[in-house]
A tleap script that builds the chain and sets N, CA, C and O, in Angstrom:
source leaprc.protein.ff14SB
mol = sequence {
  NMET SER ALA ILE PRO GLN GLN SER ARG ALA
  ASP THR ILE ALA GLY PHE LEU CYS ALA PHE
  SER LEU ALA LEU SER GLY ILE ALA MET VAL
  ARG ASN PRO GLY LEU LEU ALA PRO ALA ALA
  ILE VAL VAL ALA LEU VAL ALA THR ARG MET
  THR ARG THR HIE GLN ARG LEU ALA ALA ILE
  SER VAL ALA VAL GLY ALA VAL ALA PHE LEU
  VAL GLY MET VAL VAL SER ILE TRP THR ASP
  HIE PRO ILE CPHE
}
set mol.1.N position { 142.464 129.801 112.382 }
set mol.1.CA position { 141.645 130.583 112.935 }
set mol.1.C position { 142.932 132.201 112.236 }
set mol.1.O position { 144.112 132.221 111.885 }
set mol.2.N position { 141.619 133.498 112.365 }
set mol.2.CA position { 142.219 134.219 112.343 }
set mol.2.C position { 142.807 135.797 113.883 }
set mol.2.O position { 142.360 135.960 115.019 }
set mol.3.N position { 143.368 136.202 113.490 }
set mol.3.CA position { 144.104 136.800 114.867 }
set mol.3.C position { 142.732 137.575 115.314 }
set mol.3.O position { 142.221 137.224 116.377 }
set mol.4.N position { 142.159 138.539 114.604 }
set mol.4.CA position { 141.488 139.226 114.404 }
set mol.4.C position { 139.672 138.423 114.632 }
set mol.4.O position { 139.237 137.316 114.316 }
set mol.5.N position { 139.138 139.422 115.200 }
set mol.5.CA position { 138.203 138.776 116.184 }
set mol.5.C position { 136.619 139.619 115.529 }
set mol.5.O position { 136.308 140.807 115.449 }
set mol.6.N position { 135.791 138.149 115.097 }
set mol.6.CA position { 134.921 138.255 113.558 }
set mol.6.C position { 134.399 139.507 114.868 }
set mol.6.O position { 134.794 139.690 116.019 }
set mol.7.N position { 133.019 140.401 113.757 }
set mol.7.CA position { 132.023 140.756 113.849 }
set mol.7.C position { 131.271 140.465 113.773 }
set mol.7.O position { 131.075 139.947 112.673 }
set mol.8.N position { 129.789 140.445 114.976 }
set mol.8.CA position { 128.615 140.406 114.533 }
set mol.8.C position { 127.939 141.197 113.844 }
set mol.8.O position { 128.255 142.361 114.091 }
set mol.9.N position { 126.689 141.041 112.648 }
set mol.9.CA position { 126.290 141.970 112.062 }
set mol.9.C position { 125.623 142.855 112.832 }
set mol.9.O position { 125.852 144.012 112.478 }
set mol.10.N position { 125.038 142.779 113.559 }
set mol.10.CA position { 124.614 144.689 114.121 }
set mol.10.C position { 125.476 144.828 115.092 }
set mol.10.O position { 125.222 145.357 116.174 }
set mol.11.N position { 126.910 144.196 114.637 }
set mol.11.CA position { 128.352 145.438 115.296 }
set mol.11.C position { 127.937 146.609 114.419 }
set mol.11.O position { 127.578 147.782 114.522 }
set mol.12.N position { 128.358 144.956 112.791 }
set mol.12.CA position { 128.567 146.213 111.504 }
set mol.12.C position { 127.433 146.851 111.222 }
set mol.12.O position { 127.327 147.000 110.004 }
set mol.13.N position { 126.569 147.277 111.801 }
set mol.13.CA position { 125.322 147.875 111.699 }
set mol.13.C position { 125.401 148.832 112.263 }
set mol.13.O position { 125.262 149.831 111.557 }
set mol.14.N position { 125.685 149.108 113.951 }
set mol.14.CA position { 125.233 149.814 114.492 }
set mol.14.C position { 127.179 151.306 114.432 }
set mol.14.O position { 127.398 152.373 115.006 }
set mol.15.N position { 128.188 150.279 113.235 }
set mol.15.CA position { 129.578 151.180 112.976 }
set mol.15.C position { 128.000 152.139 111.627 }
set mol.15.O position { 127.634 153.297 111.826 }
set mol.16.N position { 127.469 151.326 110.552 }
set mol.16.CA position { 127.202 152.471 109.662 }
set mol.16.C position { 126.421 153.667 110.369 }
set mol.16.O position { 126.622 154.881 110.405 }
set mol.17.N position { 125.603 152.966 110.831 }
set mol.17.CA position { 124.073 153.951 111.386 }
set mol.17.C position { 125.548 154.707 112.880 }
set mol.17.O position { 124.854 154.674 113.896 }
set mol.18.N position { 126.549 155.090 113.201 }
set mol.18.CA position { 127.420 155.852 113.441 }
set mol.18.C position { 127.858 156.873 112.605 }
set mol.18.O position { 127.978 158.070 112.865 }
set mol.19.N position { 128.094 156.245 111.524 }
set mol.19.CA position { 128.602 157.046 110.521 }
set mol.19.C position { 127.436 158.334 109.741 }
set mol.19.O position { 127.499 159.458 109.243 }
set mol.20.N position { 126.032 156.857 110.172 }
set mol.20.CA position { 125.180 157.989 109.290 }
set mol.20.C position { 124.848 159.222 110.598 }
set mol.20.O position { 124.836 160.449 110.502 }
set mol.21.N position { 124.668 158.584 111.464 }
set mol.21.CA position { 124.683 159.692 112.595 }
set mol.21.C position { 125.944 161.076 112.536 }
set mol.21.O position { 125.720 162.282 112.643 }
set mol.22.N position { 126.955 160.542 112.379 }
set mol.22.CA position { 127.938 161.489 112.060 }
set mol.22.C position { 127.803 162.605 110.716 }
set mol.22.O position { 128.153 163.783 110.785 }
set mol.23.N position { 127.249 161.982 109.562 }
set mol.23.CA position { 127.100 162.421 108.310 }
set mol.23.C position { 125.535 163.627 108.866 }
set mol.23.O position { 125.324 164.808 108.590 }
set mol.24.N position { 124.933 162.882 109.498 }
set mol.24.CA position { 123.619 164.079 109.574 }
set mol.24.C position { 124.415 165.116 110.288 }
set mol.24.O position { 124.836 166.133 109.737 }
set mol.25.N position { 124.600 164.816 111.518 }
set mol.25.CA position { 124.803 165.748 112.275 }
set mol.25.C position { 125.338 167.480 111.371 }
set mol.25.O position { 124.955 168.647 111.282 }
set mol.26.N position { 126.825 166.255 110.709 }
set mol.26.CA position { 127.110 167.269 109.806 }
set mol.26.C position { 126.052 168.407 108.872 }
set mol.26.O position { 126.293 169.614 108.909 }
set mol.27.N position { 125.182 167.993 108.266 }
set mol.27.CA position { 124.471 168.245 107.408 }
set mol.27.C position { 123.590 169.263 108.803 }
set mol.27.O position { 123.572 170.488 108.918 }
set mol.28.N position { 122.998 168.306 109.622 }
set mol.28.CA position { 122.646 169.329 110.577 }
set mol.28.C position { 123.119 171.000 111.726 }
set mol.28.O position { 122.582 171.710 112.577 }
set mol.29.N position { 124.031 170.924 111.216 }
set mol.29.CA position { 124.129 171.672 111.174 }
set mol.29.C position { 124.777 173.524 110.003 }
set mol.29.O position { 125.663 174.373 110.088 }
set mol.30.N position { 124.155 173.351 109.519 }
set mol.30.CA position { 123.999 174.028 108.119 }
set mol.30.C position { 122.546 174.070 107.642 }
set mol.30.O position { 122.218 174.913 106.807 }
set mol.31.N position { 121.710 173.245 108.108 }
set mol.31.CA position { 120.039 173.013 107.156 }
set mol.31.C position { 119.433 172.211 108.336 }
set mol.31.O position { 119.761 171.189 108.937 }
set mol.32.N position { 118.223 173.262 108.432 }
set mol.32.CA position { 117.860 172.508 109.783 }
set mol.32.C position { 118.050 171.326 110.987 }
set mol.32.O position { 117.687 170.163 111.163 }
set mol.33.N position { 118.546 171.964 111.432 }
set mol.33.CA position { 119.090 171.690 112.991 }
set mol.33.C position { 118.094 171.173 113.608 }
set mol.33.O position { 118.314 170.146 114.250 }
set mol.34.N position { 116.984 171.631 113.592 }
set mol.34.CA position { 116.216 171.201 114.795 }
set mol.34.C position { 115.079 170.462 114.554 }
set mol.34.O position { 114.007 170.729 115.096 }
set mol.35.N position { 115.270 169.342 113.600 }
set mol.35.CA position { 114.959 168.726 113.033 }
set mol.35.C position { 115.846 167.404 112.783 }
set mol.35.O position { 115.657 166.222 113.067 }
set mol.36.N position { 117.183 168.279 111.953 }
set mol.36.CA position { 117.988 166.476 111.818 }
set mol.36.C position { 118.960 166.693 113.260 }
set mol.36.O position { 119.012 165.583 113.791 }
set mol.37.N position { 119.510 167.399 113.839 }
set mol.37.CA position { 120.066 166.955 114.627 }
set mol.37.C position { 119.373 165.842 116.074 }
set mol.37.O position { 120.156 165.050 116.598 }
set mol.38.N position { 118.371 165.895 116.414 }
set mol.38.CA position { 117.741 165.596 116.856 }
set mol.38.C position { 117.277 163.447 116.394 }
set mol.38.O position { 116.809 162.483 116.999 }
set mol.39.N position { 117.735 163.716 115.196 }
set mol.39.CA position { 117.162 162.454 114.432 }
set mol.39.C position { 118.531 162.012 114.339 }
set mol.39.O position { 118.532 160.783 114.401 }
set mol.40.N position { 120.079 162.625 114.179 }
set mol.40.CA position { 121.043 161.917 114.257 }
set mol.40.C position { 120.998 161.502 115.181 }
set mol.40.O position { 120.957 160.272 115.166 }
set mol.41.N position { 120.967 162.428 117.076 }
set mol.41.CA position { 120.830 161.370 118.203 }
set mol.41.C position { 120.496 160.309 119.266 }
set mol.41.O position { 120.878 159.798 120.319 }
set mol.42.N position { 119.103 160.300 117.891 }
set mol.42.CA position { 118.134 159.034 117.933 }
set mol.42.C position { 118.912 157.715 117.515 }
set mol.42.O position { 118.888 156.584 118.003 }
set mol.43.N position { 119.833 158.424 116.098 }
set mol.43.CA position { 119.407 157.091 115.145 }
set mol.43.C position { 121.983 156.753 116.121 }
set mol.43.O position { 122.597 155.710 115.895 }
set mol.44.N position { 122.459 157.660 116.763 }
set mol.44.CA position { 123.757 157.026 117.488 }
set mol.44.C position { 122.691 156.240 118.900 }
set mol.44.O position { 122.785 155.019 119.023 }
set mol.45.N position { 122.252 156.601 119.351 }
set mol.45.CA position { 122.090 155.764 120.533 }
set mol.45.C position { 122.070 154.502 120.207 }
set mol.45.O position { 122.802 153.588 120.586 }
set mol.46.N position { 120.952 154.504 119.288 }
set mol.46.CA position { 119.691 152.820 118.922 }
set mol.46.C position { 121.535 152.019 118.348 }
set mol.46.O position { 121.708 150.802 118.421 }
set mol.47.N position { 122.569 152.898 117.880 }
set mol.47.CA position { 123.617 151.904 117.817 }
set mol.47.C position { 124.919 151.968 118.808 }
set mol.47.O position { 125.952 151.386 118.476 }
set mol.48.N position { 124.798 152.966 120.487 }
set mol.48.CA position { 125.141 152.537 121.238 }
set mol.48.C position { 124.302 151.537 121.554 }
set mol.48.O position { 125.034 150.548 121.575 }
set mol.49.N position { 123.028 151.139 121.853 }
set mol.49.CA position { 122.456 149.735 122.358 }
set mol.49.C position { 122.752 149.184 121.937 }
set mol.49.O position { 122.398 148.077 122.344 }
set mol.50.N position { 123.658 149.149 120.740 }
set mol.50.CA position { 123.071 147.565 119.226 }
set mol.50.C position { 124.622 146.855 119.021 }
set mol.50.O position { 124.973 145.937 118.281 }
set mol.51.N position { 125.576 147.885 120.236 }
set mol.51.CA position { 127.060 147.600 119.477 }
set mol.51.C position { 128.072 146.969 121.161 }
set mol.51.O position { 127.612 147.511 122.166 }
set mol.52.N position { 128.755 146.405 121.331 }
set mol.52.CA position { 130.166 146.934 122.260 }
set mol.52.C position { 131.300 146.485 122.261 }
set mol.52.O position { 132.023 146.132 123.192 }
set mol.53.N position { 131.552 146.517 120.451 }
set mol.53.CA position { 133.039 146.629 119.615 }
set mol.53.C position { 133.161 148.376 119.415 }
set mol.53.O position { 134.276 148.893 119.493 }
set mol.54.N position { 131.998 149.178 119.167 }
set mol.54.CA position { 131.743 150.399 118.806 }
set mol.54.C position { 131.513 151.005 119.635 }
set mol.54.O position { 130.988 152.029 119.196 }
set mol.55.N position { 131.636 151.057 121.620 }
set mol.55.CA position { 130.745 151.954 122.295 }
set mol.55.C position { 131.319 153.507 121.857 }
set mol.55.O position { 130.598 154.404 121.420 }
set mol.56.N position { 132.821 153.605 122.086 }
set mol.56.CA position { 133.578 154.576 121.487 }
set mol.56.C position { 133.038 155.733 120.416 }
set mol.56.O position { 132.811 156.940 120.509 }
set mol.57.N position { 132.970 154.964 119.590 }
set mol.57.CA position { 132.562 154.729 118.232 }
set mol.57.C position { 131.137 156.002 117.714 }
set mol.57.O position { 130.813 156.905 116.943 }
set mol.58.N position { 130.606 154.871 119.228 }
set mol.58.CA position { 128.814 155.055 119.255 }
set mol.58.C position { 128.511 156.565 120.718 }
set mol.58.O position { 127.510 157.135 121.153 }
set mol.59.N position { 129.495 156.621 120.903 }
set mol.59.CA position { 129.686 157.666 122.221 }
set mol.59.C position { 129.996 159.107 121.751 }
set mol.59.O position { 129.818 160.131 122.410 }
set mol.60.N position { 130.524 159.004 120.415 }
set mol.60.CA position { 131.631 160.265 119.500 }
set mol.60.C position { 130.099 160.649 119.300 }
set mol.60.O position { 129.684 161.799 119.444 }
set mol.61.N position { 128.840 158.927 118.751 }
set mol.61.CA position { 128.781 160.338 117.810 }
set mol.61.C position { 127.537 160.688 118.331 }
set mol.61.O position { 126.760 161.293 117.591 }
set mol.62.N position { 127.304 160.496 119.140 }
set mol.62.CA position { 126.392 160.615 120.487 }
set mol.62.C position { 126.732 162.184 120.438 }
set mol.62.O position { 126.257 162.992 119.639 }
set mol.63.N position { 127.423 162.376 121.206 }
set mol.63.CA position { 127.958 164.368 121.277 }
set mol.63.C position { 128.425 164.892 120.347 }
set mol.63.O position { 128.793 166.052 120.535 }
set mol.64.N position { 128.671 164.150 118.603 }
set mol.64.CA position { 128.753 165.224 117.826 }
set mol.64.C position { 127.057 165.475 117.596 }
set mol.64.O position { 126.722 166.658 117.530 }
set mol.65.N position { 126.528 164.969 117.534 }
set mol.65.CA position { 125.418 165.186 117.574 }
set mol.65.C position { 124.605 166.163 118.389 }
set mol.65.O position { 123.621 166.740 117.925 }
set mol.66.N position { 125.125 166.358 119.830 }
set mol.66.CA position { 124.727 167.550 120.202 }
set mol.66.C position { 125.417 168.678 120.762 }
set mol.66.O position { 125.138 169.582 121.549 }
set mol.67.N position { 126.474 168.296 120.049 }
set mol.67.CA position { 127.278 169.879 119.315 }
set mol.67.C position { 126.492 170.295 118.109 }
set mol.67.O position { 126.287 171.508 118.065 }
set mol.68.N position { 125.906 169.459 116.932 }
set mol.68.CA position { 125.489 170.289 116.092 }
set mol.68.C position { 124.555 170.728 115.890 }
set mol.68.O position { 124.308 171.501 114.964 }
set mol.69.N position { 123.310 170.065 117.278 }
set mol.69.CA position { 122.249 170.939 117.769 }
set mol.69.C position { 123.048 172.327 118.159 }
set mol.69.O position { 123.057 173.323 117.436 }
set mol.70.N position { 123.774 172.209 119.536 }
set mol.70.CA position { 123.892 173.788 119.992 }
set mol.70.C position { 124.336 174.834 118.519 }
set mol.70.O position { 123.772 175.851 118.116 }
set mol.71.N position { 125.111 174.372 118.164 }
set mol.71.CA position { 125.775 174.986 116.758 }
set mol.71.C position { 125.041 175.402 115.751 }
set mol.71.O position { 124.971 176.484 115.170 }
set mol.72.N position { 124.381 174.170 115.596 }
set mol.72.CA position { 123.733 174.327 114.272 }
set mol.72.C position { 122.206 175.791 115.067 }
set mol.72.O position { 121.852 176.881 114.616 }
set mol.73.N position { 121.965 175.372 115.742 }
set mol.73.CA position { 120.626 176.756 116.344 }
set mol.73.C position { 121.213 177.846 116.256 }
set mol.73.O position { 120.752 178.776 115.596 }
set mol.74.N position { 123.068 177.951 117.340 }
set mol.74.CA position { 123.029 179.417 117.066 }
set mol.74.C position { 122.930 179.886 115.781 }
set mol.74.O position { 122.215 180.853 115.520 }
set mol.75.N position { 123.710 179.176 114.771 }
set mol.75.CA position { 123.803 179.416 113.362 }
set mol.75.C position { 122.126 179.711 112.767 }
set mol.75.O position { 121.581 179.609 111.668 }
set mol.76.N position { 122.001 179.830 113.160 }
set mol.76.CA position { 120.398 179.769 112.803 }
set mol.76.C position { 119.554 180.526 112.621 }
set mol.76.O position { 118.750 180.915 111.774 }
set mol.77.N position { 120.067 180.750 114.123 }
set mol.77.CA position { 119.570 181.964 114.054 }
set mol.77.C position { 119.878 182.888 113.941 }
set mol.77.O position { 119.079 183.781 113.661 }
set mol.78.N position { 121.720 183.203 114.173 }
set mol.78.CA position { 122.792 184.016 113.692 }
set mol.78.C position { 121.562 184.750 112.100 }
set mol.78.O position { 120.854 185.744 111.937 }
set mol.79.N position { 121.801 183.983 111.585 }
set mol.79.CA position { 121.625 184.771 109.916 }
set mol.79.C position { 119.838 184.771 109.280 }
set mol.79.O position { 119.256 184.982 108.216 }
set mol.80.N position { 119.587 184.490 110.328 }
set mol.80.CA position { 117.950 183.846 110.287 }
set mol.80.C position { 117.210 183.272 109.406 }
set mol.80.O position { 116.241 183.497 108.681 }
set mol.81.N position { 118.093 182.304 109.730 }
set mol.81.CA position { 117.534 181.222 109.138 }
set mol.81.C position { 116.636 180.375 109.526 }
set mol.81.O position { 116.695 180.310 110.754 }
set mol.82.N position { 115.334 179.263 108.850 }
set mol.82.CA position { 114.633 178.988 108.966 }
set mol.82.C position { 115.266 176.920 110.066 }
set mol.82.O position { 115.593 175.878 109.499 }
set mol.83.N position { 115.170 177.196 111.715 }
set mol.83.CA position { 115.515 176.225 112.338 }
set mol.83.C position { 113.915 174.864 112.429 }
set mol.83.O position { 113.703 174.206 113.448 }
set mol.84.N position { 113.381 174.796 111.644 }
set mol.84.CA position { 112.811 172.855 111.359 }
set mol.84.C position { 112.912 173.768 109.633 }
set mol.84.O position { 112.648 173.159 108.596 }
savepdb mol mol.pdb
quit
């Protein structure tokens, strides 16, 4: 027996979804925030519902997605870049 608890498949997939959401949030700040940031938030919310072990990571992913939306919108308006 190992001292490290085993993760379920759902926890593993939720961790990958959180990582994908964080990457999508980073892209959303510089490219089409009106489309990519809400998608990142939805992916993070799905991951939040899937896991118990990655709750903090999933909450951080949702918060980063919201901040990416706000920052991306400000940058898009400031530089006259399309929002969608």
